[in-house]
N, CA, C and O atoms as a GROMACS GRO file, in nm:
protein
  412
    1UNK      N    1   4.845  -0.686  -2.764
    1UNK     CA    2   4.923  -0.811  -2.736
    1UNK      C    3   5.003  -0.857  -2.832
    1UNK      O    4   5.090  -0.935  -2.794
    2UNK      N    5   4.997  -0.824  -2.976
    2UNK     CA    6   5.088  -0.861  -3.076
    2UNK      C    7   5.227  -0.814  -3.055
    2UNK      O    8   5.328  -0.881  -3.076
    3UNK      N    9   5.224  -0.670  -3.003
    3UNK     CA   10   5.358  -0.613  -2.962
    3UNK      C   11   5.419  -0.693  -2.852
    3UNK      O   12   5.540  -0.712  -2.867
    4UNK      N   13   5.366  -0.744  -2.745
    4UNK     CA   14   5.404  -0.829  -2.657
    4UNK      C   15   5.459  -0.963  -2.716
    4UNK      O   16   5.570  -1.004  -2.681
    5UNK      N   17   5.380  -1.032  -2.806
    5UNK     CA   18   5.417  -1.140  -2.865
    5UNK      C   19   5.551  -1.152  -2.945
    5UNK      O   20   5.622  -1.252  -2.954
    6UNK      N   21   5.576  -1.006  -3.012
    6UNK     CA   22   5.684  -0.976  -3.073
    6UNK      C   23   5.799  -0.982  -3.009
    6UNK      O   24   5.896  -1.051  -3.042
    7UNK      N   25   5.789  -0.905  -2.909
    7UNK     CA   26   5.895  -0.882  -2.785
    7UNK      C   27   5.947  -1.025  -2.733
    7UNK      O   28   6.065  -1.060  -2.733
    8UNK      N   29   5.835  -1.105  -2.687
    8UNK     CA   30   5.861  -1.235  -2.629
    8UNK      C   31   5.949  -1.311  -2.739
    8UNK      O   32   6.055  -1.367  -2.711
    9UNK      N   33   5.891  -1.308  -2.872
    9UNK     CA   34   5.966  -1.408  -2.978
    9UNK      C   35   6.116  -1.332  -3.007
    9UNK      O   36   6.209  -1.405  -3.042
   10UNK      N   37   6.134  -1.216  -2.996
   10UNK     CA   38   6.254  -1.142  -3.006
   10UNK      C   39   6.347  -1.179  -2.911
   10UNK      O   40   6.465  -1.204  -2.938
   11UNK      N   41   6.294  -1.184  -2.791
   11UNK     CA   42   6.383  -1.251  -2.650
   11UNK      C   43   6.425  -1.384  -2.688
   11UNK      O   44   6.543  -1.412  -2.669
   12UNK      N   45   6.351  -1.465  -2.737
   12UNK     CA   46   6.385  -1.616  -2.759
   12UNK      C   47   6.482  -1.610  -2.855
   12UNK      O   48   6.582  -1.679  -2.836
   13UNK      N   49   6.474  -1.536  -2.965
   13UNK     CA   50   6.582  -1.548  -3.069
   13UNK      C   51   6.689  -1.495  -3.046
   13UNK      O   52   6.790  -1.547  -3.093
   14UNK      N   53   6.699  -1.367  -2.961
   14UNK     CA   54   6.826  -1.306  -2.891
   14UNK      C   55   6.879  -1.428  -2.811
   14UNK      O   56   6.989  -1.472  -2.844
   15UNK      N   57   6.820  -1.480  -2.723
   15UNK     CA   58   6.880  -1.582  -2.634
   15UNK      C   59   6.937  -1.689  -2.708
   15UNK      O   60   7.043  -1.740  -2.672
   16UNK      N   61   6.879  -1.725  -2.803
   16UNK     CA   62   6.928  -1.835  -2.881
   16UNK      C   63   7.054  -1.792  -2.975
   16UNK      O   64   7.149  -1.868  -2.995
   17UNK      N   65   7.045  -1.682  -3.022
   17UNK     CA   66   7.182  -1.630  -3.103
   17UNK      C   67   7.293  -1.612  -3.013
   17UNK      O   68   7.410  -1.638  -3.041
   18UNK      N   69   7.247  -1.561  -2.891
   18UNK     CA   70   7.375  -1.518  -2.792
   18UNK      C   71   7.417  -1.619  -2.701
   18UNK      O   72   7.498  -1.594  -2.612
   19UNK      N   73   7.367  -1.735  -2.717
   19UNK     CA   74   7.396  -1.867  -2.642
   19UNK      C   75   7.563  -1.885  -2.644
   19UNK      O   76   7.640  -1.868  -2.739
   20UNK      N   77   7.591  -1.924  -2.513
   20UNK     CA   78   7.731  -1.964  -2.514
   20UNK      C   79   7.822  -1.844  -2.497
   20UNK      O   80   7.943  -1.866  -2.485
   21UNK      N   81   7.770  -1.704  -2.496
   21UNK     CA   82   7.845  -1.579  -2.484
   21UNK      C   83   7.835  -1.550  -2.353
   21UNK      O   84   7.891  -1.443  -2.332
   22UNK      N   85   7.782  -1.603  -2.240
   22UNK     CA   86   7.770  -1.562  -2.114
   22UNK      C   87   7.678  -1.420  -2.104
   22UNK      O   88   7.710  -1.333  -2.023
   23UNK      N   89   7.571  -1.407  -2.186
   23UNK     CA   90   7.492  -1.293  -2.174
   23UNK      C   91   7.347  -1.337  -2.170
   23UNK      O   92   7.304  -1.423  -2.247
   24UNK      N   93   7.275  -1.277  -2.078
   24UNK     CA   94   7.137  -1.298  -2.054
   24UNK      C   95   7.068  -1.211  -2.113
   24UNK      O   96   7.102  -1.092  -2.102
   25UNK      N   97   6.964  -1.246  -2.184
   25UNK     CA   98   6.877  -1.159  -2.248
   25UNK      C   99   6.747  -1.181  -2.181
   25UNK      O  100   6.713  -1.298  -2.165
   26UNK      N  101   6.658  -1.072  -2.131
   26UNK     CA  102   6.558  -1.066  -2.063
   26UNK      C  103   6.498  -0.925  -2.080
   26UNK      O  104   6.540  -0.834  -2.009
   27UNK      N  105   6.402  -0.905  -2.173
   27UNK     CA  106   6.340  -0.780  -2.192
   27UNK      C  107   6.212  -0.779  -2.143
   27UNK      O  108   6.153  -0.672  -2.156
   28UNK      N  109   6.155  -0.869  -2.091
   28UNK     CA  110   6.016  -0.899  -2.038
   28UNK      C  111   5.998  -0.869  -1.891
   28UNK      O  112   5.926  -0.780  -1.846
   29UNK      N  113   6.076  -0.958  -1.817
   29UNK     CA  114   6.053  -0.948  -1.682
   29UNK      C  115   6.168  -0.957  -1.615
   29UNK      O  116   6.202  -1.054  -1.546
   30UNK      N  117   6.247  -0.833  -1.636
   30UNK     CA  118   6.396  -0.847  -1.568
   30UNK      C  119   6.400  -0.849  -1.405
   30UNK      O  120   6.317  -0.788  -1.338
   31UNK      N  121   6.484  -0.911  -1.361
   31UNK     CA  122   6.518  -0.927  -1.223
   31UNK      C  123   6.645  -0.863  -1.170
   31UNK      O  124   6.718  -0.789  -1.236
   32UNK      N  125   6.662  -0.893  -1.064
   32UNK     CA  126   6.779  -0.798  -0.994
   32UNK      C  127   6.915  -0.857  -1.077
   32UNK      O  128   6.917  -0.966  -1.133
   33UNK      N  129   7.013  -0.774  -1.074
   33UNK     CA  130   7.152  -0.785  -1.139
   33UNK      C  131   7.241  -0.766  -1.036
   33UNK      O  132   7.217  -0.673  -0.958
   34UNK      N  133   7.350  -0.843  -1.015
   34UNK     CA  134   7.463  -0.844  -0.903
   34UNK      C  135   7.551  -0.713  -0.949
   34UNK      O  136   7.663  -0.727  -0.998
   35UNK      N  137   7.501  -0.609  -0.934
   35UNK     CA  138   7.591  -0.491  -0.936
   35UNK      C  139   7.646  -0.427  -0.787
   35UNK      O  140   7.585  -0.455  -0.684
   36UNK      N  141   7.740  -0.356  -0.784
   36UNK     CA  142   7.790  -0.299  -0.666
   36UNK      C  143   7.652  -0.226  -0.606
   36UNK      O  144   7.599  -0.246  -0.497
   37UNK      N  145   7.615  -0.144  -0.704
   37UNK     CA  146   7.496  -0.055  -0.651
   37UNK      C  147   7.372  -0.111  -0.588
   37UNK      O  148   7.302  -0.057  -0.503
   38UNK      N  149   7.355  -0.240  -0.651
   38UNK     CA  150   7.240  -0.312  -0.602
   38UNK      C  151   7.271  -0.376  -0.446
   38UNK      O  152   7.206  -0.352  -0.344
   39UNK      N  153   7.381  -0.459  -0.458
   39UNK     CA  154   7.435  -0.508  -0.339
   39UNK      C  155   7.482  -0.450  -0.211
   39UNK      O  156   7.490  -0.513  -0.106
   40UNK      N  157   7.517  -0.316  -0.230
   40UNK     CA  158   7.558  -0.254  -0.131
   40UNK      C  159   7.438  -0.218  -0.027
   40UNK      O  160   7.335  -0.163  -0.064
   41UNK      N  161   7.462  -0.255   0.104
   41UNK     CA  162   7.367  -0.236   0.220
   41UNK      C  163   7.310  -0.376   0.248
   41UNK      O  164   7.253  -0.392   0.357
   42UNK      N  165   7.319  -0.482   0.162
   42UNK     CA  166   7.257  -0.593   0.166
   42UNK      C  167   7.343  -0.710   0.247
   42UNK      O  168   7.462  -0.733   0.224
   43UNK      N  169   7.271  -0.775   0.338
   43UNK     CA  170   7.362  -0.889   0.412
   43UNK      C  171   7.383  -1.010   0.300
   43UNK      O  172   7.325  -1.020   0.192
   44UNK      N  173   7.474  -1.092   0.355
   44UNK     CA  174   7.502  -1.208   0.283
   44UNK      C  175   7.393  -1.292   0.276
   44UNK      O  176   7.374  -1.341   0.165
   45UNK      N  177   7.318  -1.323   0.365
   45UNK     CA  178   7.192  -1.393   0.389
   45UNK      C  179   7.090  -1.328   0.281
   45UNK      O  180   7.057  -1.402   0.188
   46UNK      N  181   7.038  -1.196   0.285
   46UNK     CA  182   6.968  -1.156   0.164
   46UNK      C  183   7.039  -1.174   0.036
   46UNK      O  184   6.972  -1.209  -0.060
   47UNK      N  185   7.158  -1.156   0.023
   47UNK     CA  186   7.199  -1.184  -0.122
   47UNK      C  187   7.192  -1.337  -0.170
   47UNK      O  188   7.170  -1.366  -0.288
   48UNK      N  189   7.210  -1.423  -0.075
   48UNK     CA  190   7.176  -1.566  -0.093
   48UNK      C  191   7.035  -1.619  -0.119
   48UNK      O  192   7.005  -1.716  -0.188
   49UNK      N  193   6.949  -1.532  -0.046
   49UNK     CA  194   6.794  -1.547  -0.097
   49UNK      C  195   6.769  -1.491  -0.225
   49UNK      O  196   6.682  -1.543  -0.294
   50UNK      N  197   6.827  -1.399  -0.265
   50UNK     CA  198   6.811  -1.350  -0.395
   50UNK      C  199   6.869  -1.412  -0.511
   50UNK      O  200   6.826  -1.402  -0.625
   51UNK      N  201   6.977  -1.481  -0.471
   51UNK     CA  202   7.048  -1.573  -0.588
   51UNK      C  203   6.953  -1.690  -0.624
   51UNK      O  204   6.950  -1.731  -0.739
   52UNK      N  205   6.876  -1.743  -0.527
   52UNK     CA  206   6.772  -1.838  -0.557
   52UNK      C  207   6.653  -1.803  -0.630
   52UNK      O  208   6.570  -1.888  -0.662
   53UNK      N  209   6.641  -1.673  -0.659
   53UNK     CA  210   6.538  -1.618  -0.750
   53UNK      C  211   6.567  -1.677  -0.913
   53UNK      O  212   6.677  -1.677  -0.968
   54UNK      N  213   6.465  -1.714  -0.960
   54UNK     CA  214   6.480  -1.766  -1.113
   54UNK      C  215   6.551  -1.652  -1.200
   54UNK      O  216   6.642  -1.674  -1.280
   55UNK      N  217   6.497  -1.527  -1.173
   55UNK     CA  218   6.514  -1.412  -1.255
   55UNK      C  219   6.644  -1.320  -1.208
   55UNK      O  220   6.659  -1.199  -1.227
   56UNK      N  221   6.737  -1.419  -1.136
   56UNK     CA  222   6.867  -1.324  -1.081
   56UNK      C  223   6.947  -1.337  -1.175
   56UNK      O  224   6.950  -1.445  -1.234
   57UNK      N  225   7.026  -1.238  -1.212
   57UNK     CA  226   7.126  -1.229  -1.316
   57UNK      C  227   7.259  -1.198  -1.243
   57UNK      O  228   7.262  -1.100  -1.169
   58UNK      N  229   7.367  -1.273  -1.259
   58UNK     CA  230   7.508  -1.227  -1.212
   58UNK      C  231   7.588  -1.212  -1.336
   58UNK      O  232   7.697  -1.158  -1.321
   59UNK      N  233   7.559  -1.245  -1.441
   59UNK     CA  234   7.642  -1.229  -1.560
   59UNK      C  235   7.600  -1.095  -1.636
   59UNK      O  236   7.532  -1.006  -1.586
   60UNK      N  237   7.653  -1.096  -1.774
   60UNK     CA  238   7.628  -0.978  -1.847
   60UNK      C  239   7.463  -0.975  -1.857
   60UNK      O  240   7.395  -1.078  -1.861
   61UNK      N  241   7.417  -0.863  -1.860
   61UNK     CA  242   7.269  -0.852  -1.864
   61UNK      C  243   7.222  -0.741  -1.990
   61UNK      O  244   7.267  -0.627  -1.990
   62UNK      N  245   7.140  -0.784  -2.081
   62UNK     CA  246   7.099  -0.679  -2.163
   62UNK      C  247   6.960  -0.634  -2.135
   62UNK      O  248   6.861  -0.707  -2.137
   63UNK      N  249   6.963  -0.496  -2.107
   63UNK     CA  250   6.854  -0.434  -2.067
   63UNK      C  251   6.765  -0.388  -2.183
   63UNK      O  252   6.795  -0.414  -2.300
   64UNK      N  253   6.647  -0.316  -2.148
   64UNK     CA  254   6.576  -0.272  -2.256
   64UNK      C  255   6.634  -0.155  -2.332
   64UNK      O  256   6.598  -0.130  -2.447
   65UNK      N  257   6.728  -0.077  -2.262
   65UNK     CA  258   6.798   0.031  -2.346
   65UNK      C  259   6.879  -0.008  -2.444
   65UNK      O  260   6.920   0.074  -2.527
   66UNK      N  261   6.916  -0.150  -2.446
   66UNK     CA  262   7.010  -0.198  -2.539
   66UNK      C  263   6.938  -0.275  -2.639
   66UNK      O  264   6.993  -0.292  -2.747
   67UNK      N  265   6.817  -0.327  -2.618
   67UNK     CA  266   6.738  -0.387  -2.689
   67UNK      C  267   6.718  -0.342  -2.832
   67UNK      O  268   6.721  -0.423  -2.925
   68UNK      N  269   6.694  -0.190  -2.851
   68UNK     CA  270   6.691  -0.145  -2.984
   68UNK      C  271   6.802  -0.166  -3.085
   68UNK      O  272   6.781  -0.190  -3.204
   69UNK      N  273   6.935  -0.152  -3.024
   69UNK     CA  274   7.054  -0.175  -3.092
   69UNK      C  275   7.067  -0.334  -3.146
   69UNK      O  276   7.124  -0.367  -3.250
   70UNK      N  277   7.012  -0.408  -3.067
   70UNK     CA  278   7.025  -0.554  -3.103
   70UNK      C  279   6.924  -0.590  -3.233
   70UNK      O  280   6.952  -0.657  -3.332
   71UNK      N  281   6.792  -0.520  -3.198
   71UNK     CA  282   6.716  -0.536  -3.302
   71UNK      C  283   6.770  -0.488  -3.432
   71UNK      O  284   6.780  -0.565  -3.528
   72UNK      N  285   6.809  -0.349  -3.439
   72UNK     CA  286   6.876  -0.313  -3.586
   72UNK      C  287   6.973  -0.392  -3.626
   72UNK      O  288   6.973  -0.422  -3.745
   73UNK      N  289   7.063  -0.436  -3.552
   73UNK     CA  290   7.175  -0.560  -3.599
   73UNK      C  291   7.107  -0.663  -3.641
   73UNK      O  292   7.143  -0.698  -3.754
   74UNK      N  293   7.005  -0.737  -3.584
   74UNK     CA  294   6.934  -0.855  -3.650
   74UNK      C  295   6.846  -0.826  -3.770
   74UNK      O  296   6.826  -0.913  -3.855
   75UNK      N  297   6.794  -0.704  -3.780
   75UNK     CA  298   6.725  -0.670  -3.895
   75UNK      C  299   6.846  -0.650  -3.999
   75UNK      O  300   6.824  -0.710  -4.104
   76UNK      N  301   6.956  -0.588  -3.995
   76UNK     CA  302   7.027  -0.555  -4.075
   76UNK      C  303   7.099  -0.717  -4.118
   76UNK      O  304   7.118  -0.740  -4.238
   77UNK      N  305   7.131  -0.807  -4.031
   77UNK     CA  306   7.173  -0.915  -4.051
   77UNK      C  307   7.097  -1.016  -4.144
   77UNK      O  308   7.143  -1.074  -4.242
   78UNK      N  309   6.957  -1.025  -4.086
   78UNK     CA  310   6.870  -1.118  -4.175
   78UNK      C  311   6.753  -1.072  -4.226
   78UNK      O  312   6.692  -1.145  -4.304
   79UNK      N  313   6.691  -0.923  -4.184
   79UNK     CA  314   6.594  -0.878  -4.235
   79UNK      C  315   6.454  -0.911  -4.151
   79UNK      O  316   6.345  -0.854  -4.165
   80UNK      N  317   6.486  -1.014  -4.065
   80UNK     CA  318   6.388  -1.070  -3.971
   80UNK      C  319   6.262  -0.960  -3.894
   80UNK      O  320   6.141  -0.975  -3.880
   81UNK      N  321   6.338  -0.871  -3.863
   81UNK     CA  322   6.224  -0.776  -3.785
   81UNK      C  323   6.142  -0.700  -3.886
   81UNK      O  324   6.024  -0.673  -3.859
   82UNK      N  325   6.199  -0.662  -4.004
   82UNK     CA  326   6.098  -0.614  -4.113
   82UNK      C  327   6.015  -0.701  -4.155
   82UNK      O  328   5.896  -0.672  -4.158
   83UNK      N  329   6.055  -0.814  -4.191
   83UNK     CA  330   5.975  -0.928  -4.212
   83UNK      C  331   5.846  -0.969  -4.148
   83UNK      O  332   5.739  -0.998  -4.202
   84UNK      N  333   5.881  -0.965  -4.006
   84UNK     CA  334   5.762  -0.985  -3.906
   84UNK      C  335   5.690  -0.850  -3.898
   84UNK      O  336   5.568  -0.854  -3.886
   85UNK      N  337   5.745  -0.743  -3.904
   85UNK     CA  338   5.676  -0.600  -3.889
   85UNK      C  339   5.574  -0.599  -4.014
   85UNK      O  340   5.457  -0.566  -3.995
   86UNK      N  341   5.613  -0.629  -4.122
   86UNK     CA  342   5.526  -0.613  -4.254
   86UNK      C  343   5.436  -0.737  -4.268
   86UNK      O  344   5.340  -0.733  -4.345
   87UNK      N  345   5.467  -0.854  -4.192
   87UNK     CA  346   5.347  -0.962  -4.202
   87UNK      C  347   5.214  -0.915  -4.114
   87UNK      O  348   5.107  -0.976  -4.121
   88UNK      N  349   5.232  -0.824  -4.048
   88UNK     CA  350   5.121  -0.783  -3.971
   88UNK      C  351   5.016  -0.720  -4.074
   88UNK      O  352   5.050  -0.631  -4.152
   89UNK      N  353   4.888  -0.772  -4.071
   89UNK     CA  354   4.786  -0.729  -4.183
   89UNK      C  355   4.764  -0.570  -4.155
   89UNK      O  356   4.733  -0.502  -4.253
   90UNK      N  357   4.775  -0.509  -4.039
   90UNK     CA  358   4.755  -0.362  -4.024
   90UNK      C  359   4.870  -0.273  -4.058
   90UNK      O  360   4.865  -0.151  -4.044
   91UNK      N  361   4.978  -0.340  -4.105
   91UNK     CA  362   5.089  -0.255  -4.131
   91UNK      C  363   5.088  -0.198  -4.271
   91UNK      O  364   5.124  -0.084  -4.297
   92UNK      N  365   5.036  -0.299  -4.373
   92UNK     CA  366   5.049  -0.258  -4.512
   92UNK      C  367   4.967  -0.130  -4.545
   92UNK      O  368   5.008  -0.031  -4.606
   93UNK      N  369   4.855  -0.149  -4.497
   93UNK     CA  370   4.750  -0.041  -4.526
   93UNK      C  371   4.809   0.110  -4.460
   93UNK      O  372   4.802   0.218  -4.517
   94UNK      N  373   4.860   0.086  -4.342
   94UNK     CA  374   4.912   0.200  -4.267
   94UNK      C  375   5.018   0.260  -4.359
   94UNK      O  376   5.007   0.377  -4.395
   95UNK      N  377   5.131   0.177  -4.403
   95UNK     CA  378   5.236   0.218  -4.482
   95UNK      C  379   5.200   0.294  -4.607
   95UNK      O  380   5.256   0.397  -4.646
   96UNK      N  381   5.096   0.227  -4.667
   96UNK     CA  382   5.024   0.297  -4.794
   96UNK      C  383   4.990   0.422  -4.760
   96UNK      O  384   5.027   0.518  -4.828
   97UNK      N  385   4.914   0.436  -4.649
   97UNK     CA  386   4.832   0.548  -4.614
   97UNK      C  387   4.938   0.694  -4.598
   97UNK      O  388   4.904   0.810  -4.622
   98UNK      N  389   5.065   0.650  -4.553
   98UNK     CA  390   5.148   0.748  -4.549
   98UNK      C  391   5.248   0.760  -4.654
   98UNK      O  392   5.347   0.831  -4.637
   99UNK      N  393   5.229   0.694  -4.763
   99UNK     CA  394   5.294   0.718  -4.873
   99UNK      C  395   5.413   0.637  -4.913
   99UNK      O  396   5.477   0.664  -5.015
  100UNK      N  397   5.446   0.529  -4.826
  100UNK     CA  398   5.559   0.446  -4.816
  100UNK      C  399   5.538   0.366  -4.955
  100UNK      O  400   5.430   0.315  -4.987
  101UNK      N  401   5.652   0.362  -5.030
  101UNK     CA  402   5.670   0.273  -5.154
  101UNK      C  403   5.786   0.183  -5.151
  101UNK      O  404   5.899   0.230  -5.160
  102UNK      N  405   5.767   0.057  -5.138
  102UNK     CA  406   5.875  -0.047  -5.133
  102UNK      C  407   5.980  -0.016  -5.251
  102UNK      O  408   5.940   0.032  -5.358
  103UNK      N  409   6.103  -0.043  -5.231
  103UNK     CA  410   6.185  -0.013  -5.348
  103UNK      C  411   6.185  -0.132  -5.440
  103UNK      O  412   6.248  -0.128  -5.545
   0.00000   0.00000   0.00000
């Protein structure tokens, strides 16, 4: 559950950081994205119904395959990811067990 909480927190941080850039961040419960592939074969009525869904995305969409890149950028920028990771009490003993030594 801690991993889910971290992902949820990261999504909120990314959404805040990317606000005003017409980018939707949703790595937890993605919905349909208005692409040619998805819309092909659907009637206008079906598309109108889909547009009413709260998880409908018409703008730029950042999927799970892009999230690791953003995580790396955020960690480089602020160190937030490493700080959150190492604040978990299970991490310090694990790092020590594998011989990790902080610089």
